[in-house]
C-alpha positions as CSV (number, residue, x, y, z in Angstrom):
1,X,-7.1,16.7,-0.5
2,X,-4.0,18.0,1.0
3,X,-3.0,14.6,2.7
4,X,-3.2,13.0,-0.8
5,X,-1.1,15.7,-2.5
6,X,1.4,15.4,0.2
7,X,1.5,11.7,-0.3
8,X,2.7,12.1,-3.8
9,X,4.9,15.1,-3.1
10,X,7.0,13.4,-0.4
11,X,10.2,11.8,-1.3
12,X,10.7,9.6,1.8
13,X,8.6,6.6,2.1
14,X,7.7,6.9,5.8
15,X,6.5,10.4,5.3
16,X,4.4,9.2,2.3
17,X,2.9,6.4,4.7
18,X,1.9,9.0,7.5
19,X,0.3,11.2,4.7
20,X,-1.7,8.0,3.6
21,X,-2.9,7.7,7.4
22,X,-4.2,11.3,7.1
23,X,-6.1,10.4,3.8
24,X,-7.5,7.2,5.7
25,X,-8.7,9.2,8.7
26,X,-10.1,11.9,6.2
27,X,-12.2,9.2,4.4
28,X,-13.4,7.9,7.9
29,X,-14.6,11.4,8.4
30,X,-16.6,11.3,5.3
31,X,-18.1,8.1,6.2
32,X,-19.2,9.8,9.6
33,X,-20.6,12.7,7.5
34,X,-22.7,10.1,5.4
35,X,-24.1,8.6,8.6
36,X,-22.0,5.3,8.4
37,X,-20.6,5.2,12.0
38,X,-19.5,1.5,11.7
39,X,-17.8,1.9,8.4
40,X,-16.0,4.9,9.8
41,X,-15.0,3.0,12.8
42,X,-13.7,-0.1,10.7
43,X,-11.9,2.4,8.4
44,X,-10.0,3.9,11.2
45,X,-9.2,0.5,13.0
46,X,-8.4,-1.7,10.0
47,X,-7.0,0.6,7.5
48,X,-5.6,3.8,9.4
49,X,-4.4,1.4,12.2
50,X,-3.5,-2.2,11.3
51,X,-2.8,-2.0,7.4
52,X,-0.7,1.2,7.9
53,X,1.2,-0.2,10.8
54,X,2.1,-3.2,8.3
55,X,3.1,-0.7,5.6
56,X,5.4,1.1,7.9
57,X,6.8,-2.1,9.2
58,X,7.5,-3.2,5.7
59,X,9.2,0.0,4.8
60,X,11.3,0.0,7.8
61,X,12.2,-3.6,7.3
62,X,13.3,-2.8,3.6
63,X,15.2,0.1,5.0
64,X,14.1,2.4,2.1
65,X,15.7,5.7,1.8
66,X,14.8,8.9,0.1
67,X,13.5,8.6,-3.4
68,X,16.0,9.5,-6.2
69,X,14.9,12.2,-8.3
70,X,14.7,11.7,-12.1
71,X,13.4,13.8,-15.1
72,X,10.4,11.4,-15.4
73,X,9.3,9.2,-18.3
74,X,8.2,10.6,-21.5
75,X,5.5,8.0,-21.9
76,X,4.0,9.2,-18.5
77,X,4.1,12.9,-19.6
78,X,2.6,12.0,-23.2
79,X,-0.2,9.8,-21.6
80,X,-0.5,11.5,-18.2
81,X,-1.2,14.9,-19.0
82,X,-3.9,14.3,-21.5
83,X,-5.4,11.9,-19.1
84,X,-5.4,14.3,-16.2
85,X,-7.2,17.1,-18.4
86,X,-9.8,14.5,-19.6
87,X,-10.5,13.5,-16.2
88,X,-10.7,17.1,-15.0
89,X,-13.0,18.1,-17.9
90,X,-15.3,15.0,-17.2
91,X,-15.6,15.8,-13.5
92,X,-16.4,19.6,-14.2
93,X,-18.9,18.7,-16.8
94,X,-20.6,16.3,-14.5
95,X,-20.8,18.7,-11.6
96,X,-22.0,21.5,-13.8
97,X,-24.9,19.4,-15.7
98,X,-25.9,17.3,-12.7
99,X,-26.4,20.1,-9.9
100,X,-30.2,20.1,-10.2
101,X,-30.5,16.3,-9.9
102,X,-28.7,16.0,-6.6
103,X,-30.8,14.4,-3.9
104,X,-30.2,14.2,-0.3
105,X,-30.4,11.1,1.8
106,X,-31.3,11.2,5.4
107,X,-29.1,9.6,8.1
108,X,-29.9,6.0,8.6
109,X,-31.8,5.6,5.3
110,X,-29.3,3.4,3.8
111,X,-28.6,-0.1,5.2
112,X,-25.4,0.0,7.3
113,X,-26.3,-2.4,10.3
114,X,-23.2,-4.1,11.6
115,X,-24.8,-7.4,11.5
116,X,-25.7,-6.9,7.7
117,X,-22.3,-5.9,7.0
118,X,-20.8,-8.8,8.8
119,X,-23.1,-11.2,7.0
120,X,-21.9,-9.8,3.7
121,X,-18.3,-9.8,4.6
122,X,-18.1,-13.2,6.1
123,X,-20.8,-15.0,4.0
124,X,-21.2,-13.5,0.5
125,X,-17.8,-12.0,0.0
126,X,-15.7,-14.3,2.2
127,X,-13.6,-15.7,-0.8
128,X,-12.6,-12.1,-2.2
129,X,-12.0,-11.0,1.3
130,X,-9.5,-13.9,1.9
131,X,-7.9,-13.8,-1.5
132,X,-7.2,-10.1,-0.9
133,X,-5.5,-10.9,2.4
134,X,-3.3,-13.5,0.8
135,X,-2.5,-11.3,-2.2
136,X,-1.3,-8.5,0.4
137,X,0.7,-11.0,2.1
138,X,2.4,-12.2,-1.1
139,X,3.1,-8.7,-2.2
140,X,4.8,-7.9,1.2
141,X,6.9,-11.0,0.9
142,X,7.9,-10.2,-2.6
143,X,8.9,-6.9,-1.8
144,X,11.2,-8.1,1.0
145,X,12.8,-10.7,-1.3
146,X,13.2,-8.1,-4.2
147,X,14.7,-5.6,-1.7
148,X,17.2,-8.0,-0.1
149,X,20.7,-6.9,-0.8
150,X,22.5,-9.4,-3.0
151,X,26.0,-8.2,-2.1
152,X,25.3,-8.8,1.5
153,X,23.9,-12.3,0.9
154,X,27.0,-13.0,-1.4
155,X,29.2,-11.7,1.3
156,X,27.4,-13.8,4.0
157,X,27.8,-16.9,1.5
158,X,31.4,-16.2,1.0
159,X,32.3,-15.8,4.8
160,X,30.5,-19.1,5.3
161,X,32.5,-20.7,2.7
162,X,35.7,-19.4,3.9
163,X,35.0,-20.5,7.5
164,X,34.9,-24.2,6.3
165,X,38.0,-26.2,6.8
166,X,39.4,-27.5,3.6
167,X,39.5,-31.4,3.2
168,X,42.8,-33.1,3.4
169,X,43.8,-34.7,0.2
170,X,45.6,-38.1,0.5
171,X,48.6,-38.4,-1.7
172,X,48.7,-34.7,-2.8
173,X,52.4,-34.1,-2.4
174,X,52.3,-34.9,1.6
175,X,55.1,-37.0,2.9
176,X,54.1,-39.9,5.2
């Protein structure tokens, strides 16, 4: 929980990304507590490892600085505060009224064999898996394009145009 709060509280993107690594490792620890060792290992290797390296590489590529602080949006306050209160009330009500109906599950009772997970991922859910990877790639490319500095591009274009020799005009006041 502290990593998630820190993720939102940080003003620098790199600090937020590192807090997200803490959240991913904490999620892997919860998977371990639930007896899903394979899913915990994949969580650390894929998300806390590869995906976060990709995020940090993208943040560094975009040269994102510290976030500018503003007062905030009136719409966010008007819709956000009642939404958070409603969500907190629902969670509290569920926890209070469902305490007696909670059942325990022994470790290994749920399916979690790596062969079963691989079959699901690469057979039944192959298309959503690949579509998600393509969407992440498109989002990163879009962020790079949107974050490119237009003044630097224009300056580079201007310097390139200035370096070209001007064509000679025949009969434009030149004496032969």
